[in-house]
N, C-alpha and C positions, 0 to 999 in steps of 0.2 A: 786320456792323454791330452792335456790342455796345451802343452808347449813342447816343441821339438826344435833342437838346434839344426842349423844348416848341415852340419857334419853328419847328421843322422838321416838325411833325406836324399832321394834321388829322383830322376825324372818320372819314375813309375808311381810316385806318391802324390799324384794330382788329387786323388780322393781325400788325402790327409791335409795337404799343404796348398792346394790350388796350383794353377799353372805356373805362376810366378815363383811361389815358394819352392815347388818341386824342382824347377830349373835352377834356382839359386843353390839348392842342395846339390844338384848334379854337377854344377860348375865347381863348387867347393870341393867335392870329392875328386874331381878331375884335376885339381891343383891349379885351377885358373884363379888369378887374384880377384877375390870378391870381398868387399867389406863385411865383417862378421855380423851375425845376427841370429834370430830365431823366428819361428812361426807359431802363432796362436792358431791351433788347428781348426779345420772345418767342423770337427766333432764338438769343439767348444762352442762355436756359434749355434750348432744344432741343439745342443743341450740348453743353452741360454734361451733359445726361442721356445723350446718345448716345456722346460721346467717352469718358466715364467708364465706360461699359459697364453702367450701372445701370438703363437704361430697360427692358431685357428683364426684369430681376428684378421691377421694379415692376409691369409688365403681367401677369406670371405670378401675382403675388399677387392682383391685381384679378380675374383670370379665375376664381379659385377661391372668391371670397367670395359669401355670400348677404347682400344688403344689408338684408334684413328681420330678420336675426339681429344685433341691436344689439351684443351683446358681441363677436361675431366681426368685425363691421365695425369696431368701435373698435380691436380688436387689430391688424387688418390696417393700419389707418391709422397706428397708432403704429409698426409695423414699417417701413412705407414712409418715414415722416418721419425715422426714425432713420437709415435708409440714406442719404437725401439730406443730412442735417445732418452726417453723419460722412464724407462724400466730399469730398476737397480740390477747391477751385476752381482751374482752370488759371491760371498766372501771367500770361498775356497778358490774360485777362479782368480779373484784379485790377488790372493796370496801367492799363487803359483806364477802368475804373469809378472808381478812386481819382483819376485825372487829372480826370475829369468833376466829381467831388465837390470837388476842390481849386479848379477853375475857378468853381464855384458859390460857394464861400467867398469867393474874390477878388471876384466880382461883387457880393455883398451886403456886402463889407467886414468880414467876421468870420472869425476863425480857428476852425476846427472848428465851423462853424455848426450849430445844431440843425436837423434835417430830419425830415420824416415819411416813413416808408418804407411805401408802400401797394401791395398786390397789385393786379394789373390783368390778369385772365384774358381770353383772346381770345374767350370765349363770353359775357362779361358785358355788361350794359347793352344787350342786344338788345331789339327791340320786343316780343318774345314772352316774355321772362323777365328777372326782376330780378337773380337771383343774389345777393340781399341778404345780406351778411354771410358769404358762403361761404368767402372767403379772409381772411387776416389783414392788419392794419394795425399799425404800430409807430410811436409818437410820441416826440419828443425824443431822437432818435438823433444822436450826434455823433462825429466822428473816423473815420479810414479803417477801422480794425479793426471798429468797431461797425457801420458802414455795410455792410461785406461780410457780417458775421455775420447781420444782419437781412434782407439781400437773400436769403440762402440760406434763412432761416426763411420768407420769403414763398414761395419756390419750394416748400418742403415743405408749406406750408399749402394748396397745390392738392389735397392728399390728406388733408385733414381728413375725418373720417367724414361730417360733414354735406355736404361738397362732393362726395364720392364718391356719396352717396345721391342728392343733387339731380341730378347728371348722369345717373345711371342712370334715375331717374324721368322725366327730360325728354328721354331718348334722345340725349344728347350723348356721343359716343364719347370715352372717356378719352384714347385715343392721339391724338385730333385737337384736344384743348383744351390750349393752351400758356399760359404765364403770363409776362407782362412785369411789371416792378417800377417804380413811380413813386418817384423821390427828389425831394422838394419841400421848399423852405424852410418851416420851421414858422411858422405864423401863431399867435403867442402871444396868443390871443383874450381880450379882456375879456368878450365876449359872442358867442355863436355859435348856429347852429341850422340849420334846414331850411326851404326854401320850395318849395312846389308852385305852378307858375304858373297852374294851375286847381285847383279843389277836387277832390281825388282820389276822394272818395266820391260826389260828385254830378255832377261834370263842369262845374259852374258856372264862368263866366268871372270868378273872383275869385282873387286871390293869397292862398294860405293859408300863413301864416308861423308857425313855432314857434321859440322862442328861450329860452335859459337862460344863466346865468353861466358864464364860463370856456370851455373847449373844447367843440366840438360833439359830442364823443364821448358826453357824457351824454344828449343828445337822441336821437341815432341809436341808441344801445344800449338806450334806454328806462330808464336808471337814474334818470331824473328825469321828472316830469310837467311839461313846459315851459309857458310862457305861450303862448297861442294867439291869433293875430290874423288877421282877414280884411279884405282891402282890395278894394274895387270897382275893377277895372282901368280902367273907362271914365272915371272922374273922380277916381281916387285917394282916394275917400271911405273912411274907416276905419269899417267897418260892425259890427265886433265885436272886443272886447278881453276876454280871459279871463285873469286873473292866477292863477297856480298857486303852491302852496307848494313851492318849489324847495329840496329838502333837501340835495342834494349837488352838487358840481361837479368838473370835472377841471382841474387846473392842473399846473405843474411845480415840483418841490421845489428845494432849493439845489444838488442834483447834476444838475439838468436832466432829471430823470425825471418822466414823467407819472404823477400820483397822483390818487386820488379823495379829496376832503376835504368836510367839512361846510360848508355855506354859513352865513355869519354870520347870527345871528338877525334882525338888522334888515334884511337883504337878501332873506330867504327869500320874503317876499310883496311885494317891491318890483317894480314893472313894469320889465321888461328893456329894451324898445325904446320910444323916443320916437316921436311922430307923424312927426317929420322923418326919422328912421331908417327907419320903415316905408315912407314914400313913396319914399325912396332905394332901398330894397330892391325895392319894387314896380316902379319904373322899370327897374331892372336886370333884373328878371324878364321884363318886357315886351320888353326888348331881346334877351334870350337866346332867348325863345320866337319872336320875329320872325326871328332869325338861323337857328334850326333849322327853323322852319316847323311846329312841333308843341309841345304842352304839355310842360313840362320839370320834372324833380325836381332841385333844386339844394341844395348845402350852402354856407353862407356864414359869414363871421366878420368882426367889427369888431375891429380892433387899433389902439389909440390914436386912435379916431375914424375910421379909414380902413376902407372896406368892401372885402373880398376875396371872390371866389368860389373855392371849393375843389373843386367837383365839379359836373357837370351831366350828366344822362342823360334820355332820353325816359321819360315815365311809362308803365309797362308795363301798367297796368290803369286804366280809368276807369269810374266809376259813372254812373248815370242819375239826373238830378235828380228825375224823377217815377217812380222805381222802385216796383214793386208792393209792396215791403215797407214802404211807407208806410201799410200797413193799420192801421186803428185798433186800438191795443193797450190801450185803456182798459178793456176787459172782462176783462183778465188779472188775475192775483193781485196781492198787495201788492208794491210795489217794494222789493227787498232792498238793492240797491246802485245807484248812479248813476255814470256816467262819460262818456267821449266816444264817440260813435258812430264807429267806425273802418272798418268794413266792413259794408255794408248787408245786411240779411236777418234773418229770424226763425229761431230754432233752439231746440229743447227737448232736454233730456237730464239725465243724472245728473251731479252735480258730482264732479270728481276734482281734488283740490288737489295741485299739483306744486311742492314747495319745493326739490327737488334733482334733478339730472339722472338719478340712479339710480332715480327714481320714474316714469320715462316709460312703463315697461312696463304700468303699471296703466291707461293710457288705452286704452279699447276703442272700437270703432266706435260713433259716436253720442253719446259722452260730451261733457260740457262741460269743457274744460280751464281750470282756474283757477290762475294763477301770478303771481308778482311781476312778471316780465317774461320773455317768450320769448327764447330764444337760437337761433342757427342750428342747434345740435345738436338742438333740439326739433322741427324740421320734420317728421321721420317721424311723430312722435306727433300733431302738429297736423293732418296729413292724415287721421288716424283720427277726430279730434274733429268734432262737428257745430257747435261754437261755441267761441270763445276769450274769456276775461275776464282782465284783468290789473290789478294794483294801480297800477303806474306806466305812464309812456309817454304819447305824444301820437299824433295821427293820422298822423305820419310816422315812427313808430318801427318796429322790426323786426316786432313782432306785427301791426301795421296793414298794412304792406306785404305781408307773406307771406299774411295772411288774405285781402286783396283779390285777390292773385294766385290763391289756391286757391279763391276764391268762398265762403269760410267767414265767417259773421257774427262780428263781433268788437267787444267793448267794452273800451276801455283807460282808464287813469288813474282807476280807481275809488277808489284810496287804501286800501281795506280789504277787498277781495273775499276775499282768502285767509284773513282772520280772521272775516269776517261770514258767509260762505257755509259750509254744513255738508257734510262729505264724504258722498257718495252721495245727497244730497237732490236732488229734482227741481226744475229751474228752467227758465225760458224767457227768452231774451235777445232784445232788439231792437237789432240792430247799427247801425241808422240813428239811433235816438234816444238810444242809450247807456244803456239801462235793462236791469236784470235783475230778473225777476219770480219770485215764489214759485210753485212748481207747474209741472207739465208741461202745456202747451197741447195740447188734442186735435188742433188743426189742424196741429201740428208734431210730434206724438209718433211718427207712423208714416211720416214722409217725410223725405227729405233736405232741407237748407236750400234754399229757393226761390231760383232764379237771379234776380239783381237785375232783369233786364229782361223777365221773363215777365209778360204782362198777366193781370190777375185775371179778365177776361172777354173773350171773343173779339170782335173788331170786324171786320165783314165789309166788304171793299172790292172794287170791280171792278178797280181798279189793284192789281197784285200788289206786295207789299212783301217784298223779299228781303234776304239778308245777304251781306256780303263776308266771305270766310274766307281767312286767310293760312296757316294750318297745320292739319293733321289733328286735332291735340289739341284744337282749339277747336270742332270740328264739332258735338259733342254739345250743348255749351252754346248754340251758335248755333241749332241745330235746336229747342232747348227754348224759344226765343223765339216759336215758331209761324210763323217766316218761311216765305214761299211758295217757297223755293228759295234757291240761291246764285247771285247775279248776277255774282260775281267770285271765282273760286278762283285765287289767285296761285300760280304755279309756283316762284317764286324761292326761297322758304323750303325747299322740298324739296331743291333743289340745294345751297344754301349750307350747310345744316346737315349734309349728307352730307360736307362738307369737301373734296370732290374735284370738280375741274372736269369738266363733262360731256364735254368733248373728250378728257380723259384716260381716262375709261372706255372710249371708243371706240378711242383710240390703243393702249390696253393689251389690246384684244381682249375687253373686258368689257361689250359692248353689251347683252347679255341682262340683266346685273346692273342697268344703268341703267334699262332698260325695266321691270324688276320693281320697282325702287325707286319709280319714278313711279306705276306701276299700283297698288301696294300702298297708297300714301299717298292717291291719289285715291279709291280704293275705300272708305277709311274715311269720307270726306266723302259720297260717293255713297250709302253705306249709311245714314248718319245722316239723310239727307234723302229717301231713296227713298219714293215715286216722283216727288217734286218735282224740277224741273230743277236741274242743277248746271252752270254755264258755266265751263269750264276755259280759262283764258288761257294760251297758250303762252309760253315763256320770254321775259322782258323785263328781265333784270338788266343794269345798266350795267357797263362794263368795270372801274370802280373797285371793284365788289363781287366780280367774278370774280378779280381780281388776288390776293386773299388766299387763294384755294383752292389745294389741292395740284394742281399742273399748270397753275396760272394765271400762272406767271412770264413767259410770253410774251405776256400781254395787253398791248395798246397802252396807253400812258399818255396819255389824252386831256385836253385843256385843259378841256373842259366835257362830261363823259360823258352828261349829260342830253340833249345835242343830238348825241350821237355814235352809236357802233356798238352799237345795241340794238334790241330788238323784232324785227319781221318782217324788217327790212333785214339784220340780222345773221344770222337763221336761214336766209335764202335764200342767204347767203354760206357758211353751214355747214349744208347741208341734212341731213347725217347726224344732227345733233342733233334737228332738227325731226321727222325721220322716226321717231326713237326715241320721241318724244312721241306721234306718231300711232299707232305700234305698241302703245304702252301703252294708249291709249284703245280700240284695236281689241281688245286682249286682254280688256278689261273688257266691251266690247260683246258679245263672244262668250260671256261668263259671264252675260249677261242684264241688264247695267246699261245700260238704254236711256234713262236720264235724264241722260246726260252730253252737253253741247254743247261744241264747240271754238270758241274765240274768238281771232282774230288781232290782236296789238297793234301799235300805232304805224304803221299803214299810211298811206302818202302817195300811193299810186298804185293804181288798179284792177288793173294788171298784176301787182302783188304778190299780190293775192287769187287771180288765175288760177294763178300758180305754186304757191301754197300748196295750192290745191285739187288740182292735178295731183299734187303729192307725196303728199297724203293718199290719192288714188286708187291711187297707185303701191304703197302698202303693203297694199292690199286693203280699205281703208275708204272707202266712197263718200260724199263730202260731200252733204248734203241728202237722202240716201237712207238710209244706215246711221246717220248721225249728223247732228244739227243743226249748221250751220256759220255762224259769224257773225264780227263784227269789232268792234274798238274804234274809236270816233270820238274822237280826242284830238289831231288835227292839223287846222288850218283847211282844208287841202287836201282832207281826207276829207269834211268837212262840206259843202264847196262842190261836190264831185264825187259826192255820195251817190247821185245818179240813176244814174251809170255803175256804181257798185258794185251797186246793186239790179238793173240789167240783167244783170250777170254772174251773179248769183244768190246771195243770202244769206238766211238764216232770221231773223237778228236782228242788231241793233247795240246797243252799249252806249257811252254817252257818258262818257268819262273826263275829267271837267271840270277836274281838277287840272292836267293837262298842257295841255288845250285852252285854259285861261285863260293859262297861262304863254306858250304859243306864239303866242296871238293878241295879247297885250299886250306881248310881249318883256320880261316881268318874271320874274326868278328869285325864287320865293317864299322861298328860303332865304337871300336876300341882304337883310340888315336895312336897307340904304340905300334899297332900292326896294320892300320888302315892303308898305309902306303903299299902293302903287299896285295891289297884287294884289287883284282882286275878281271873283268869278264873275258878279256882277251888272252888269258893264260892258255897255253896250248892244251892242257888237260880239259879245261872247261869247254873250249871250242870243239875239241874232239867229241865230247859227250853231246854237245848241241848238234854237231854234224851227224853223228850216228843216229840220234833220235829222229831228226828230220828225214834222213834218207830211208830209214826203216819205215816211217809212216808213209812217205811218198810211195814206196814200193807196195805197201799194203792198202793203199787207197784211203788212208786215215788222214783227216785234216790235221794240220800242224800249225800252231801259232806260237807267239812269244809275247809275254806280258811284263817281263822284267825291264829294268832300266836299260839293258843292252839294246832293247828294241827302239830306243831313241837316239842311238849313236850311229851316225851316217855310215861310217866305213864298216861297222859290224853288220848293219842292215844289208849292205851290198853283198856281204858273204852269205847271209841267210837266204837272200833271194837266189843266189847261185846254188845253194844247197837244195832249193826247191820248196822253201817254206810256203804255206798256203796263205797265211796272213800275219801281219805285224800289228800288235796292239800297244799303243803308247798313251801317255798322259794327253788329255784333250788339247792342251796348248801346243803340243808338238805334232799333231796330226798332219797339218799342212806340210811341214818340213819333212816329215817321214815319207809322206806321199811323193814329194819331189825326189827324195833319195831312192825310193822304190822304183819310180819311173826311170831314173837314170840307170839304175842297176839292170832293169829289164832291157832297156835299149842297148846297154853295153853287151849283154848276153846275145841279143839278136845280131848286133854288129860283129861280134867275135865269130859267131856261127857263120855269118855271111862271108867274112874274110877267109875262114878256113875252107869254105866251099869253093873259093876262087883259087886256092893254092894248088 
């Protein structure tokens, strides 16, 4: 399958079409206006690399490089790209791809129509990593020969130095990351830009829109400081308009080539988007977020007055509206430069001005990197910096996205930081307010940038406030919030990023390797929180996620995987996988990690709990003796039958309110047609939650919540009133949830005191 049209793809097809291609297919199927196109599949790239015999050569080069040796890394990258670009593409591939391009030309009614050729790696746009700018995009490509040439250039860009470094740093195996290529009709934009469906720095429910003249490349790359608009999604009220001096734009010349040109003087400070266009964009953003069921990062374009979406992906990092770096900075030195707060936090250090890629080596640990605009090649140096300041760019540019992902304070769009700030001078920057002060603040001089969600003063609560953790790399930051443990450690990420189906490990006689993989990753989280409890949820990946893994080709294709073969029902059908998980926890228990609990997902019958406990005992790990044993309550049946589960014996339960709401109301929260009916506050859902908590309290069983409802303040107040033992939220919400819990506990005490006086 060399080529697939957008109409035949959806968001679960990352293994086929990469993140970008899969999401363009999803948007197309959802009826969102997207310029038409097709994807040259990841399988095509894999077959090209294997059949030509060059894959082994490439992997040998990668095995020998030191990614921290910038020059050696660059040399290896150039060598690999040359190998790919000089290797002929098989004729059968050329035939099918050119046929797809010719069909696209016929569809849009243009000979040799201009297309955008975009890389779409199979590990990009995941919830845990943005991969921003790691592979290449080519605009205004036309004709069969050019299309083939730039498809191969996209393949080669999988091995840009920046991409190699990023994969190594984020533990993505080079051999398991493939690349698809999107071929899409060019949107010859009059105006374009980026829209976050929530504010990426604060998490507020506002649409944050940035726009400039011409193609969106100027905004995404940071070549221009775009107009910035904020729209309240509740009532479409435009609450902020900031007009920038837009000096350059991207357009196409008479040969159809994309070029950067100066903006006409009379348009540089002209507002790009009208009120009507902002509302149209906001409505589309709400529609896309409702469809995906989560905040989204999108790219858009207006062409002859028509709005098109060019890309959508989940936002990989979200800030906290009441983050602690809101600390008063009024007592710092004089303000040297002002810009946009792009990544919250306070940081101090010595200024290092980078005007050329060759100057990156001068960035040392703790320096403040000051540059016109960061590029993907600068990511290794950005990791060493304590803060980033740029002349150009908005809060959706490369510098902003990567800084938020790395947790580094960042100020963008200052206009003149590279000329105003002095090399090696000491400065302090406030990444929330967008200010750079003279001098090094003592509060920041000897410590790393504060994590955005760490409270400045501890708040004591009887009800524990825990964090949800999806990947080991996030454990340290989650622990730094002061969370009372991990209420949900998801297993799926460990399996999916390994790239191999757990069943294949076992079928290939590599059971010990699977056990070690699980144990090593869980140990990272248990270490970060020790001796606080960490509740490990056994595997709960739907079949559509397993299909993309090596060895997943025999996975069933279910009409609705969310209602299908997943959770404990699947693991009891494949007990060898569940036993590997139990063996991994046993291994950790024997090493002294007594803070790990096991949590069974998606149970609908107490008989499933009995079978799971028996399998655990079978591997030599005794439930409720060696290890705490509990379950998720995410099906109405489990909430209704909670008494019977308690009688069998459990140490804790955790309410998974996302699924519990879906299954109680028969509402798919990812379906935009019914998403408006999805609410955890429906009386039926709240009654199931209340019943479960009160039954657990009466039986002395710990009860927690790990669904989205655990981050909603007024729901948390009700949960505390019901007697819930702990609340587990996303790490960035821990501080705010703790404040809510404290208020709720104080209200209960106050109400009781008032009644005693009556």
